[in-house]
C-alpha positions as CSV (number, residue, x, y, z in Angstrom):
1,X,-47.9,33.9,74.6
2,X,-47.8,35.6,71.1
3,X,-46.0,33.3,68.6
4,X,-42.6,34.4,67.7
5,X,-43.0,33.9,64.0
6,X,-46.1,36.4,63.9
7,X,-44.0,38.8,66.1
8,X,-41.1,38.6,63.7
9,X,-43.6,38.8,60.5
10,X,-44.9,42.2,62.0
11,X,-41.2,43.6,62.6
12,X,-39.9,42.5,59.2
13,X,-42.9,43.0,56.9
14,X,-44.7,46.3,58.4
15,X,-41.8,47.5,60.9
16,X,-44.3,46.9,63.9
17,X,-42.5,46.3,67.1
18,X,-44.5,44.9,69.9
19,X,-43.6,45.8,73.4
20,X,-46.2,43.7,75.2
21,X,-48.8,41.0,74.3
22,X,-51.7,40.0,76.7
23,X,-54.4,37.6,75.5
24,X,-58.1,38.5,75.4
25,X,-61.1,36.8,74.4
26,X,-61.6,36.8,70.7
27,X,-64.1,34.2,69.6
28,X,-64.2,30.3,69.2
29,X,-62.0,30.1,65.9
30,X,-58.6,32.1,66.8
31,X,-56.4,33.1,69.3
32,X,-56.8,36.6,70.1
33,X,-54.4,39.5,72.2
34,X,-54.2,42.9,73.0
35,X,-51.0,44.2,71.7
36,X,-49.0,47.5,72.6
37,X,-46.9,48.8,69.9
38,X,-43.8,51.1,69.7
39,X,-45.3,54.6,68.9
40,X,-48.0,54.3,71.6
41,X,-50.5,52.6,69.8
42,X,-52.7,49.5,70.9
43,X,-53.6,46.6,68.8
44,X,-55.9,43.7,68.4
45,X,-54.5,40.7,67.0
46,X,-56.1,37.3,65.7
47,X,-54.3,34.7,64.8
48,X,-54.8,30.9,63.6
49,X,-52.2,28.4,62.8
50,X,-54.6,26.0,61.2
51,X,-56.9,28.4,59.4
52,X,-58.0,27.9,56.0
53,X,-56.5,29.6,52.9
54,X,-57.1,33.2,52.6
55,X,-59.1,32.9,55.9
56,X,-58.1,36.4,57.1
57,X,-57.7,37.7,53.9
58,X,-61.6,37.1,53.5
59,X,-62.4,38.9,56.7
60,X,-60.4,41.8,55.6
61,X,-62.3,42.3,52.0
62,X,-65.5,41.9,54.4
63,X,-64.7,44.8,56.7
64,X,-63.7,47.0,53.6
65,X,-66.9,46.4,52.1
66,X,-68.7,47.1,55.4
67,X,-66.7,50.4,55.9
68,X,-67.0,51.5,52.2
69,X,-70.8,51.5,52.6
70,X,-70.1,55.0,54.4
71,X,-72.7,54.0,57.2
72,X,-71.3,51.3,59.4
73,X,-68.4,51.7,61.6
74,X,-65.8,48.8,61.4
75,X,-62.3,48.7,63.4
76,X,-59.2,49.9,60.9
77,X,-57.2,47.3,59.7
78,X,-53.1,47.8,60.4
79,X,-52.0,44.5,58.9
80,X,-52.5,40.9,57.7
81,X,-51.1,38.0,56.3
82,X,-52.9,35.4,54.2
83,X,-50.2,32.7,54.6
84,X,-48.7,31.1,57.4
85,X,-48.4,32.2,59.8
86,X,-52.1,33.8,59.6
87,X,-53.2,36.6,61.7
88,X,-55.1,40.0,61.2
89,X,-54.1,42.9,63.3
90,X,-56.6,45.2,63.8
91,X,-57.3,49.0,65.6
92,X,-58.2,48.5,69.3
93,X,-61.6,49.9,70.0
94,X,-61.8,50.4,73.7
95,X,-65.0,48.5,75.0
96,X,-68.2,50.7,75.8
97,X,-71.7,49.4,76.8
98,X,-74.8,48.4,74.8
99,X,-76.8,51.2,76.1
100,X,-80.2,51.9,74.2
101,X,-78.6,54.8,72.2
102,X,-76.0,52.5,71.1
103,X,-78.6,49.8,70.1
104,X,-80.8,52.3,68.2
105,X,-77.6,54.0,66.4
106,X,-76.5,50.3,65.3
107,X,-80.2,49.6,64.2
108,X,-80.3,52.7,61.8
109,X,-76.9,52.3,60.8
110,X,-77.6,48.7,59.2
111,X,-80.7,49.7,57.9
112,X,-79.0,52.4,55.9
113,X,-76.5,50.1,54.5
114,X,-79.3,47.6,53.5
115,X,-80.9,50.5,51.7
116,X,-77.7,50.5,49.1
117,X,-78.9,48.3,46.3
118,X,-76.1,46.2,45.0
119,X,-75.6,44.8,41.4
120,X,-76.6,41.3,41.9
121,X,-77.0,38.3,44.8
122,X,-73.9,36.8,45.8
123,X,-70.5,38.7,46.1
124,X,-67.1,39.2,44.1
125,X,-65.5,36.8,45.8
126,X,-66.5,33.2,48.0
127,X,-65.4,33.8,51.9
128,X,-66.2,31.9,55.2
129,X,-69.0,31.8,57.5
130,X,-67.1,30.8,61.1
131,X,-65.0,28.3,59.7
132,X,-67.4,26.9,57.0
133,X,-66.5,27.6,53.1
134,X,-69.2,30.1,52.1
135,X,-70.1,30.0,48.4
136,X,-71.0,33.4,47.0
137,X,-71.5,32.7,43.4
138,X,-73.3,35.5,41.4
139,X,-77.3,34.7,40.9
140,X,-79.6,37.1,39.2
141,X,-82.4,35.9,41.7
142,X,-82.7,35.4,45.2
143,X,-84.5,32.1,45.5
144,X,-81.7,30.3,43.4
145,X,-78.9,32.1,45.5
146,X,-80.1,31.0,48.8
147,X,-81.6,27.9,47.9
148,X,-78.3,26.5,46.3
149,X,-75.4,28.1,47.9
150,X,-76.9,28.7,51.2
151,X,-79.2,25.8,51.9
152,X,-78.1,23.7,49.4
153,X,-74.3,24.0,50.1
154,X,-75.0,23.2,53.6
155,X,-77.1,19.9,53.0
156,X,-74.0,18.9,50.6
157,X,-71.8,19.1,53.7
158,X,-74.3,17.5,56.0
159,X,-73.9,14.5,53.7
160,X,-69.9,14.6,52.8
161,X,-68.0,11.7,53.6
162,X,-65.0,11.9,55.7
163,X,-62.4,9.3,56.7
164,X,-64.7,6.6,55.3
165,X,-67.7,7.5,57.4
166,X,-70.9,10.0,56.9
167,X,-71.1,12.7,59.0
168,X,-74.3,11.6,60.2
169,X,-76.2,14.7,61.4
170,X,-78.1,14.7,58.2
171,X,-80.3,11.7,58.8
172,X,-82.9,9.9,56.9
173,X,-85.4,11.6,59.4
174,X,-84.0,15.3,58.4
175,X,-83.5,14.3,54.6
176,X,-87.3,13.4,54.4
177,X,-88.1,16.9,56.6
178,X,-86.0,19.0,54.5
179,X,-87.7,17.5,51.0
180,X,-91.1,17.8,52.2
181,X,-90.3,21.6,53.5
182,X,-88.7,22.3,50.2
183,X,-91.6,22.9,48.2
184,X,-93.0,25.7,50.5
185,X,-89.6,27.5,51.1
186,X,-89.1,27.6,47.5
187,X,-92.5,29.3,46.9
188,X,-92.2,31.7,49.4
189,X,-89.0,32.9,48.2
190,X,-90.5,33.0,44.7
191,X,-93.3,35.1,45.7
192,X,-90.6,38.1,47.0
193,X,-89.4,41.4,45.2
194,X,-86.0,41.4,46.9
195,X,-83.3,44.0,45.8
196,X,-79.8,42.9,46.9
197,X,-78.3,44.4,50.1
198,X,-75.1,44.4,51.6
199,X,-75.3,41.9,54.3
200,X,-72.8,41.2,57.4
201,X,-73.8,37.5,57.0
202,X,-73.0,36.5,60.5
203,X,-74.9,38.8,62.7
204,X,-75.0,37.5,65.8
205,X,-74.7,39.2,69.4
206,X,-71.0,38.6,69.8
207,X,-70.3,40.3,66.0
208,X,-71.4,43.6,67.4
209,X,-69.1,45.4,69.4
210,X,-70.2,48.1,71.7
211,X,-67.3,50.7,71.6
212,X,-66.9,53.7,74.0
213,X,-67.1,55.8,71.0
214,X,-70.3,53.8,69.7
215,X,-71.4,50.6,67.8
216,X,-69.0,48.6,65.7
217,X,-69.7,45.6,63.5
218,X,-66.6,42.8,63.5
219,X,-66.4,39.5,61.8
220,X,-68.2,39.9,58.9
221,X,-69.1,37.1,56.4
222,X,-70.8,39.7,54.0
223,X,-72.3,38.8,50.5
224,X,-75.3,40.7,48.7
225,X,-78.8,39.2,49.7
226,X,-82.2,39.7,51.2
227,X,-81.6,42.2,54.2
228,X,-84.1,40.0,56.3
229,X,-81.4,37.5,56.7
230,X,-79.1,39.5,58.7
231,X,-82.0,40.4,61.0
232,X,-83.4,37.2,61.1
233,X,-79.8,36.2,62.4
234,X,-80.1,39.0,65.1
235,X,-82.8,37.0,66.7
236,X,-81.3,33.5,66.6
237,X,-79.0,33.7,69.5
238,X,-80.2,37.1,71.2
239,X,-78.0,40.1,72.2
240,X,-80.0,42.8,70.6
241,X,-82.0,44.8,72.5
242,X,-85.6,46.2,71.3
243,X,-83.9,49.7,70.7
244,X,-81.8,48.0,68.0
245,X,-85.1,46.9,66.0
246,X,-87.0,50.5,66.8
247,X,-84.0,52.3,65.1
248,X,-83.6,49.7,62.2
249,X,-87.6,50.0,61.6
250,X,-87.6,53.8,61.8
251,X,-85.2,54.1,58.9
252,X,-86.4,50.7,56.9
253,X,-89.2,49.2,58.1
254,X,-89.9,45.4,57.9
255,X,-92.5,43.5,56.0
256,X,-95.3,42.2,57.9
257,X,-94.7,38.8,57.0
258,X,-90.8,38.8,57.9
259,X,-91.2,36.7,61.3
260,X,-92.3,33.8,59.0
261,X,-89.2,33.9,56.6
262,X,-87.0,34.4,59.7
263,X,-87.2,31.0,60.2
264,X,-86.3,30.1,56.9
265,X,-82.9,32.4,56.8
266,X,-82.0,30.9,60.1
267,X,-82.0,27.7,58.8
268,X,-78.7,28.1,57.0
269,X,-77.0,29.1,60.2
270,X,-78.4,26.3,61.8
271,X,-77.3,23.7,59.5
272,X,-74.1,25.4,59.4
273,X,-73.5,24.9,63.2
274,X,-74.7,21.1,62.6
275,X,-71.8,21.0,60.3
276,X,-69.5,22.5,62.6
277,X,-70.5,21.2,65.9
278,X,-72.6,18.1,65.3
279,X,-75.8,16.7,66.8
280,X,-76.5,19.6,69.4
281,X,-78.2,21.7,66.9
282,X,-80.0,19.0,65.0
283,X,-83.2,19.2,67.1
284,X,-83.3,22.9,66.4
285,X,-83.1,22.0,62.6
286,X,-85.7,19.9,63.3
287,X,-88.1,22.4,64.6
288,X,-87.5,24.9,61.8
289,X,-87.9,22.3,59.1
290,X,-91.3,21.2,60.6
291,X,-92.6,24.8,60.5
292,X,-92.2,24.6,56.6
293,X,-93.8,20.8,56.4
């Protein structure tokens, strides 16, 4: 059931009256609902009573950045609240199928977005990658940004002490592997000539939404970085068809050495999953690190 405080907040602050609310699947972090609104509109609402400050505000800013690129479709934003009760009300997109045409369209659109050069590495504000804070402090160089604000920050979280006990996943073994791998990773990044692109930032299969009218991107963790980081994550957990990559390469072909760097960029997401979910992902982190030792 939709919390009454959200229903009242929508009515009092946005003059939106809810006629019905049905629970739907909406990810691992938030509760999700399909709302019928007075006036005939249908909307999608995400709510999170324990979200960190400005959680949905960051998502709105990310959706806005993607939309403003002019080449990526995202759901329209109807309303949101950055304080308790935190929620985000979006346009309801009728579901469709991930057809070959839709996959190729999304690949081409993403490539067009990646071709738009941005002013620096980072972003105008910090945001979240899942439930983890994501640091987007400005850097002029990609190696410094990725090693410090992506891998380095996740390592700090791995060491973090909570309630008197160490999180534990970043063990002495992982620490040793990371120390051995770091020079090779740093050398690889410093060998690149990288222009900053707007990235979705969390582009696993669940964040590509296949609507009746075409593909959409949802749940962004945007920043300005190396475009290969977006493509690498599409391969981490699957969900994208060969037509997606065909469409991307038709517009903006990937470098021949991209597959090697994909393991490096996906370390960020595996480290984040270790911090979020614990030991389940430690073996994957170990395997990726060994490729750089």
